[in-house]
C-alpha positions as CSV (number, residue, x, y, z in Angstrom):
1,X,83.7,67.4,-157.6
2,X,82.5,70.9,-156.7
3,X,81.0,71.2,-160.2
4,X,79.0,68.0,-159.6
5,X,77.2,69.8,-156.7
6,X,75.5,72.2,-159.1
7,X,71.8,71.5,-159.6
8,X,71.1,69.4,-162.7
9,X,70.2,70.8,-166.1
10,X,71.9,72.7,-169.0
11,X,74.0,74.6,-166.4
12,X,75.9,71.5,-165.6
13,X,77.0,70.7,-169.1
14,X,78.0,74.3,-169.7
15,X,80.0,74.3,-166.4
16,X,81.7,71.1,-167.2
17,X,82.6,72.3,-170.7
18,X,83.9,75.6,-169.3
19,X,86.3,73.7,-167.0
20,X,87.4,71.2,-169.6
21,X,85.4,68.2,-168.3
22,X,83.5,65.7,-170.4
23,X,79.7,65.6,-170.6
24,X,78.1,64.1,-167.5
25,X,76.7,61.2,-169.6
26,X,80.3,60.3,-170.6
27,X,81.2,60.0,-167.0
28,X,78.2,57.7,-166.3
29,X,79.2,55.4,-169.2
30,X,82.8,55.3,-167.8
31,X,81.4,54.4,-164.4
32,X,79.3,51.6,-165.8
33,X,82.4,50.1,-167.5
34,X,84.5,50.3,-164.2
35,X,81.9,49.3,-161.6
36,X,83.4,45.8,-161.2
37,X,87.1,46.4,-162.0
38,X,87.7,49.8,-160.3
39,X,84.8,50.7,-158.0
40,X,86.6,53.7,-156.5
41,X,87.0,55.3,-160.0
42,X,83.5,54.2,-160.8
43,X,82.0,56.1,-157.8
44,X,84.0,59.1,-158.8
45,X,82.5,59.0,-162.3
46,X,79.0,58.4,-161.1
47,X,79.3,61.4,-158.8
48,X,80.5,63.6,-161.7
49,X,77.5,62.2,-163.7
50,X,75.3,63.3,-160.8
51,X,73.9,59.7,-160.5
52,X,73.8,59.4,-156.7
53,X,72.0,56.1,-156.7
54,X,74.6,54.3,-158.8
55,X,77.4,55.9,-156.8
56,X,75.8,54.8,-153.5
57,X,75.2,51.2,-154.6
58,X,78.8,50.7,-155.8
59,X,80.2,52.3,-152.6
60,X,78.0,50.3,-150.3
61,X,78.8,47.0,-152.1
62,X,82.5,47.6,-152.2
63,X,82.7,48.7,-148.6
64,X,80.8,45.6,-147.5
65,X,83.3,43.4,-149.4
66,X,86.4,45.1,-148.1
67,X,85.3,45.1,-144.4
68,X,83.8,41.6,-144.6
69,X,87.1,40.2,-146.1
70,X,89.2,42.1,-143.6
71,X,91.2,43.8,-146.4
72,X,93.0,46.4,-144.3
73,X,95.1,47.4,-147.2
74,X,92.1,48.8,-149.0
75,X,90.9,51.0,-146.2
76,X,92.5,54.0,-147.9
77,X,90.3,53.3,-151.0
78,X,87.2,53.3,-148.8
79,X,88.1,56.7,-147.3
80,X,88.7,58.1,-150.8
81,X,85.4,56.6,-152.1
82,X,83.3,58.1,-149.3
83,X,84.9,61.4,-149.7
84,X,83.7,61.3,-153.3
85,X,80.2,60.2,-152.1
86,X,80.2,63.4,-150.0
87,X,79.6,65.4,-153.2
88,X,76.6,63.3,-154.2
89,X,73.0,64.3,-153.4
90,X,72.0,61.3,-151.5
91,X,69.2,62.9,-149.4
92,X,66.5,61.8,-151.9
93,X,67.7,58.2,-152.2
94,X,65.4,55.4,-150.9
95,X,65.7,55.0,-147.1
96,X,67.7,51.8,-146.9
97,X,70.4,52.7,-149.4
98,X,70.7,56.2,-147.9
99,X,71.0,54.7,-144.4
100,X,73.7,52.3,-145.5
101,X,75.7,55.1,-147.0
102,X,75.4,57.2,-143.9
103,X,76.3,54.3,-141.6
104,X,79.4,53.5,-143.5
105,X,80.3,57.2,-143.7
106,X,80.0,57.6,-139.9
107,X,81.9,54.4,-139.2
108,X,84.8,55.2,-141.5
109,X,84.7,58.8,-140.3
110,X,85.1,57.5,-136.7
111,X,88.2,55.5,-137.6
112,X,89.7,58.6,-139.3
113,X,88.7,60.9,-136.4
114,X,90.4,58.5,-133.9
115,X,93.6,58.6,-135.9
116,X,93.5,62.3,-136.0
117,X,92.8,62.5,-132.3
118,X,89.5,64.3,-132.6
119,X,88.3,63.1,-129.1
120,X,84.5,63.4,-128.5
121,X,83.8,63.6,-132.3
122,X,85.1,60.1,-132.6
123,X,82.6,58.8,-130.1
124,X,79.7,60.6,-131.7
125,X,80.5,59.2,-135.1
126,X,80.6,55.6,-133.8
127,X,77.4,56.1,-131.9
128,X,75.8,57.6,-135.0
129,X,76.7,54.5,-137.0
130,X,75.3,52.3,-134.3
131,X,72.1,54.3,-134.2
132,X,71.5,54.1,-137.9
133,X,72.1,50.3,-137.9
134,X,69.7,49.8,-135.0
135,X,66.9,52.1,-136.2
136,X,67.0,50.8,-139.8
137,X,67.7,47.2,-138.9
138,X,70.7,47.1,-141.3
139,X,73.1,44.1,-141.6
140,X,76.6,45.5,-142.1
141,X,80.1,44.1,-141.5
142,X,80.3,45.9,-138.1
143,X,78.1,45.3,-135.1
144,X,77.5,46.8,-131.7
145,X,80.4,44.9,-130.1
146,X,82.9,46.1,-132.7
147,X,81.7,49.7,-132.4
148,X,82.0,49.4,-128.6
149,X,85.6,48.2,-129.1
150,X,86.3,51.2,-131.3
151,X,84.7,53.5,-128.8
152,X,86.6,52.2,-125.9
153,X,89.8,52.5,-127.8
154,X,89.1,56.1,-128.5
155,X,88.1,56.9,-124.9
156,X,91.3,55.1,-123.7
157,X,93.3,57.6,-125.7
158,X,91.5,60.4,-124.0
159,X,91.3,59.1,-120.5
160,X,93.3,55.8,-120.0
161,X,92.7,55.7,-116.3
162,X,88.9,55.6,-116.6
163,X,88.7,53.1,-119.4
164,X,91.4,50.5,-118.6
165,X,88.8,48.5,-116.6
166,X,86.3,48.6,-119.4
167,X,89.0,47.5,-121.9
168,X,89.9,44.6,-119.6
169,X,86.3,43.5,-119.5
170,X,86.2,43.6,-123.3
171,X,89.5,41.6,-123.4
172,X,87.7,38.8,-121.7
173,X,84.5,38.8,-123.7
174,X,85.5,40.4,-127.0
175,X,89.2,40.6,-127.5
176,X,90.7,37.2,-126.6
177,X,88.0,35.5,-128.6
178,X,87.6,38.2,-131.2
179,X,87.1,37.7,-134.9
180,X,90.0,38.2,-137.2
181,X,88.7,41.6,-138.1
182,X,88.4,42.6,-134.5
183,X,92.0,41.6,-133.9
184,X,93.0,43.8,-136.8
185,X,91.2,46.7,-135.1
186,X,93.3,46.1,-132.0
187,X,96.4,46.3,-134.1
188,X,95.3,49.5,-135.8
189,X,94.7,51.2,-132.4
190,X,97.8,49.6,-130.8
191,X,95.8,49.0,-127.6
192,X,98.5,46.9,-126.1
193,X,101.0,49.7,-126.3
194,X,98.5,52.1,-124.9
195,X,97.9,50.0,-121.8
196,X,101.6,49.7,-121.2
197,X,102.2,53.5,-121.7
198,X,99.1,55.5,-120.6
199,X,101.0,58.8,-121.1
200,X,101.3,58.0,-124.8
201,X,97.6,57.1,-124.9
202,X,96.6,60.4,-123.4
203,X,98.7,62.3,-125.8
204,X,97.1,60.6,-128.8
205,X,93.7,61.8,-127.7
206,X,94.4,65.5,-127.7
207,X,94.5,66.9,-131.2
208,X,91.2,68.7,-131.5
209,X,90.6,71.7,-133.7
210,X,90.1,75.0,-131.9
211,X,88.6,78.1,-133.5
212,X,89.1,81.8,-132.5
213,X,86.6,82.9,-129.9
214,X,85.3,79.4,-128.9
215,X,85.7,80.2,-125.2
216,X,84.0,83.5,-125.3
217,X,80.4,83.9,-124.2
218,X,77.9,84.5,-127.0
219,X,74.9,86.1,-125.4
220,X,73.7,86.7,-121.8
221,X,70.1,86.3,-122.8
222,X,69.1,82.8,-121.8
223,X,66.4,82.6,-124.4
224,X,69.1,82.7,-127.0
225,X,71.3,80.0,-125.5
226,X,72.5,77.3,-127.8
227,X,73.4,73.8,-126.8
228,X,75.6,71.4,-128.7
229,X,73.7,68.2,-129.7
230,X,77.0,66.4,-129.4
231,X,77.9,67.2,-125.8
232,X,74.6,68.7,-124.5
233,X,76.6,71.6,-123.1
234,X,76.1,75.3,-123.7
235,X,78.0,76.6,-126.7
236,X,80.5,79.4,-126.2
237,X,81.8,81.3,-129.3
238,X,80.7,80.5,-132.9
239,X,78.1,77.9,-133.5
240,X,76.8,76.1,-136.6
241,X,73.1,75.6,-137.0
242,X,72.1,72.4,-138.8
243,X,69.5,72.0,-141.6
244,X,66.6,71.6,-139.2
245,X,67.3,75.2,-138.2
246,X,67.2,74.3,-134.4
247,X,70.0,71.8,-133.8
248,X,73.4,73.3,-133.2
249,X,77.0,72.3,-132.7
250,X,80.1,74.3,-132.1
251,X,82.1,75.6,-135.1
252,X,85.1,73.4,-134.0
253,X,82.9,70.3,-133.8
254,X,81.5,71.0,-137.2
255,X,85.0,71.5,-138.7
256,X,86.2,68.2,-137.2
257,X,83.1,66.3,-138.3
258,X,83.3,67.6,-141.9
259,X,86.9,66.7,-142.1
260,X,86.1,63.0,-141.8
261,X,82.4,62.8,-142.7
262,X,80.7,65.3,-145.1
263,X,77.2,64.3,-144.2
264,X,75.1,66.1,-141.6
265,X,75.0,64.5,-138.1
266,X,71.2,64.6,-138.3
267,X,71.4,61.7,-140.8
268,X,69.2,63.4,-143.4
269,X,71.7,62.8,-146.2
270,X,72.3,66.6,-146.6
271,X,75.9,67.8,-146.4
272,X,77.4,69.8,-143.5
273,X,79.1,73.0,-144.5
274,X,81.1,74.7,-141.6
275,X,83.3,76.7,-144.0
C-alpha cells in the first residue's frame, strides 16, 4: 500500500515491478471482477491500481449495506477496508463521494478509538462525522441520535458520574425504543455493565497515547503559542501542524487519530502523518 501512494506515471510501474507486484492495470481488472463478490479485496486492488474513485464507491456502498443491515460480524471488514482507503488519494474526488468516505472513516474511527480507550479523540471523531453529514446533507446509516449515543458511551467511560444522567435521559428517548442497530451499539459498549460498575467504566476510558515531552512548555513567547483544535487548549510539548499550515494538534492526539483514521481532521481528504 505504501507503493500505491507514489505519484502516478512510469515510476509506479517500475516500483511495482521492483517489489514483485503486478502492473497497476492488472489490479484494476481484478478489482472490477471482485467488486460484487469480495468488496474488501476489490477496494485493496483499486487502491493499488491508484483508482481512488472506484475504491471509494465500492467502500461507501459496502459500508452502507453492512451498517444498514446491522451486520455486526462484518465490522472488522469495514475497518480493514477503510484502512486500505487511507492509502488512496481521495482529496481530488467530487465533494459528495469524498464527504461520504470521510464521514464513514470518522465514524468507524470513533468506534475503534472508543474500544482503544482514546478518550477525547473518540468524541472528536464522532463530532467530525456528524459535522460532515450535516454540512453536506448526507443520508447515511447513522444519524445524530446514534452519534449522541456513541458519544455518551465514550464519555461515560471517561467520567461516569457526569454522564449517568445523560445516559438515563437517552434510555428513555433513545434506548428503550431504539432500533435494532442502536441496541447492538449498546451491546458493543456494554453500557449496562458500566452503569453497575462505574469503576470499570472509568478504567476503560484511560488508555491514551503519551509522547515524550508532552508536558513541557514549548516557548514563552505568546506570539508563538499553539492551540489544539481538538481541545482549544494551549499545546505543551511537540505539536503537529496540519495541511492548512495554521491548525495544530498535539503529537499524541495526531498519533491516536492516525491509528484509527488516516485522513486529516480538517476533512480535506489529505492524509495525516504524525510519524
